[in-house]
Wavefront OBJ file of the C-alpha trace (Angstrom):
o trace
v -16.076 12.813 19.867
v -13.231 10.039 19.557
v -11.174 9.867 17.109
v -10.343 6.058 15.656
v -7.434 4.793 13.824
v -7.595 4.015 9.766
v -8.835 0.306 9.144
v -6.463 -0.904 6.373
v -9.445 -2.773 4.212
v -6.908 -3.863 1.226
v -3.462 -3.281 0.515
v -1.325 -3.822 -2.607
v 2.076 -5.405 -1.577
v 2.564 -5.834 -5.473
v 3.178 -2.150 -5.760
v 6.089 -1.678 -3.367
v 8.063 -5.214 -5.255
v 7.224 -3.543 -8.488
v 7.397 0.192 -8.279
v 9.602 2.688 -7.010
v 7.702 4.819 -4.640
v 8.301 8.795 -5.322
v 5.990 9.922 -3.051
v 2.135 9.027 -1.555
v -1.168 11.133 -0.951
v -4.088 10.119 0.590
v -7.732 10.465 -1.452
v -11.252 9.864 -1.240
v -13.324 7.963 -3.704
v -16.800 8.117 -4.992
v -18.925 4.847 -4.183
v -22.458 3.639 -4.152
v -23.523 2.333 -1.054
v -23.558 -1.443 -2.123
v -20.019 -0.848 -2.914
v -19.214 0.205 0.530
v -20.770 -2.695 2.445
v -18.452 -4.956 0.167
v -15.509 -2.729 0.657
v -16.162 -3.365 4.743
v -16.080 -7.260 3.995
v -12.823 -6.767 2.111
v -14.464 -7.776 -1.053
v -11.803 -5.915 -3.068
v -8.764 -6.358 -5.656
v -6.698 -3.646 -6.406
v -3.642 -5.314 -7.402
v -3.845 -4.128 -11.244
v -5.169 -0.658 -10.155
v -3.711 2.120 -11.821
v -5.224 6.670 -11.266
v -5.108 8.877 -14.261
v -6.345 12.426 -14.937
v -9.082 12.452 -16.979
v -10.812 16.164 -18.064
v -9.093 17.360 -14.844
v -10.377 14.945 -12.683
v -8.503 11.991 -11.210
v -10.239 8.611 -11.959
v -9.212 4.660 -10.235
v -9.074 2.217 -13.132
v -8.380 -1.490 -12.485
v -10.255 -2.338 -9.113
v -12.359 -4.939 -8.639
v -15.357 -4.320 -5.739
v -17.026 -7.452 -5.536
v -21.031 -7.245 -5.738
v -22.632 -7.114 -2.263
v -24.606 -10.215 -1.668
v -27.367 -8.531 -0.415
v -28.370 -6.217 -3.148
v -30.458 -6.517 -6.014
v -31.156 -4.483 -9.043
v -31.037 -1.188 -8.633
v -29.217 -1.716 -5.183
v -26.256 -3.171 -6.754
v -23.234 -1.957 -8.635
v -20.770 -2.784 -11.395
v -17.834 -4.379 -10.536
v -14.678 -3.404 -12.407
v -16.310 0.847 -13.061
v -14.920 3.674 -13.199
v -14.370 5.757 -9.555
v -13.697 9.401 -9.144
v -11.098 10.357 -7.047
v -11.793 13.285 -4.344
v -8.505 16.144 -5.176
v -8.343 19.508 -4.880
v -7.635 20.991 -7.929
v -4.702 22.407 -7.494
v -3.433 19.019 -6.148
v -4.509 16.923 -9.779
v -2.603 19.568 -11.958
v 0.373 18.839 -9.006
v 0.418 15.027 -9.950
v -0.184 15.358 -13.868
v 2.302 18.056 -14.342
v 5.175 15.010 -11.847
v 3.883 12.143 -14.180
v 4.050 14.116 -17.116
v 7.410 15.667 -16.259
v 9.182 12.646 -14.633
v 7.066 9.985 -16.531
v 6.173 8.361 -13.457
v 2.334 6.533 -12.600
v -0.175 6.768 -9.958
v -0.883 2.955 -8.360
v -2.920 2.463 -5.030
v -1.032 0.757 -2.144
v -4.123 0.100 -0.067
v -8.037 0.777 0.201
v -8.584 1.975 4.585
v -11.194 2.886 6.247
v -10.815 6.095 7.626
v -13.727 8.012 10.486
v -16.472 6.221 8.391
v -15.229 6.854 5.063
v -13.206 4.955 2.534
v -9.885 6.736 1.819
v -7.304 5.448 -1.574
v -3.501 6.088 -0.354
v -2.040 6.905 -3.841
v 1.509 5.880 -4.669
v 3.547 8.834 -7.606
v 5.697 5.439 -8.275
v 8.572 4.588 -11.017
v 8.648 1.714 -12.270
v 11.080 -0.863 -11.902
v 13.244 -3.262 -14.166
v 13.942 -6.997 -13.274
v 17.603 -5.718 -12.442
v 16.132 -3.080 -9.809
v 14.285 -5.192 -8.371
v 17.232 -7.834 -7.633
v 18.983 -5.281 -6.619
v 16.014 -3.833 -3.975
v 15.559 -7.181 -2.591
v 19.489 -7.952 -2.300
v 19.667 -4.379 -0.361
v 16.561 -5.503 1.924
v 17.897 -8.795 2.590
v 21.314 -7.155 3.612
v 19.770 -4.697 6.294
v 17.279 -7.624 7.517
v 20.823 -9.841 8.171
v 22.435 -6.780 9.635
v 19.910 -6.018 12.236
v 19.676 -9.807 13.078
v 23.823 -9.206 13.410
v 23.365 -6.459 15.574
v 20.390 -7.758 17.562
v 22.274 -11.229 18.392
v 26.006 -9.020 19.674
v 23.003 -7.177 21.881
v 21.800 -10.675 23.292
v 25.717 -11.922 23.596
v 24.805 -15.517 21.387
v 26.982 -16.319 18.605
v 25.221 -16.398 14.766
v 26.608 -20.183 13.821
v 25.362 -22.060 17.951
v 22.957 -19.883 19.199
v 24.255 -20.040 22.851
v 25.903 -17.741 24.170
v 29.588 -16.228 25.002
v 32.361 -18.426 27.165
v 32.476 -14.977 29.546
v 28.949 -14.557 29.886
v 28.466 -18.040 30.348
v 30.879 -18.201 33.326
v 29.387 -15.162 34.895
v 26.156 -17.263 34.777
v 27.486 -19.918 36.136
v 28.792 -18.646 39.277
l 1 2 3 4 5 6 7 8 9 10 11 12 13 14 15 16 17 18 19 20 21 22 23 24 25 26 27 28 29 30 31 32 33 34 35 36 37 38 39 40 41 42 43 44 45 46 47 48 49 50 51 52 53 54 55 56 57 58 59 60 61 62 63 64 65 66 67 68 69 70 71 72 73 74 75 76 77 78 79 80 81 82 83 84 85 86 87 88 89 90 91 92 93 94 95 96 97 98 99 100 101 102 103 104 105 106 107 108 109 110 111 112 113 114 115 116 117 118 119 120 121 122 123 124 125 126 127 128 129 130 131 132 133 134 135 136 137 138 139 140 141 142 143 144 145 146 147 148 149 150 151 152 153 154 155 156 157 158 159 160 161 162 163 164 165 166 167 168 169 170 171 172 173 174
């Protein structure tokens, strides 16, 4: 049987901006049939979502899965309900201890379809202050500029004019 690569259904880009990611885990999720059909269509929002532990079980809150357009009555689901995450008891215990000890939170980074099953990629994360966010953006921009400059040096172009340096230009004219 051929393994298919995971298909990203939804991603939470704001989470990487608002939080410092410490660790990433993958968990299964309990869904109704109409929810899976809506997810396959990409009708989900996870920007305001978070996970927490209640009585030894991991729950995902704040995920909005739109109602599937062809489901009616009993086959339909509530868009903003709590959804149970599937993790081993030991994993839940370790995550709960780390969350309490290091003051971390669990936020979903993405929802993906893997071998016909919906998975949630959760990040154990620490909230960033406004100054931290600015510093992270500045670091990111400086790394990007360094990569661009390295690329320019490899190609032999100057950053101001975008033309090749004189020694290379003379060699190509011969």
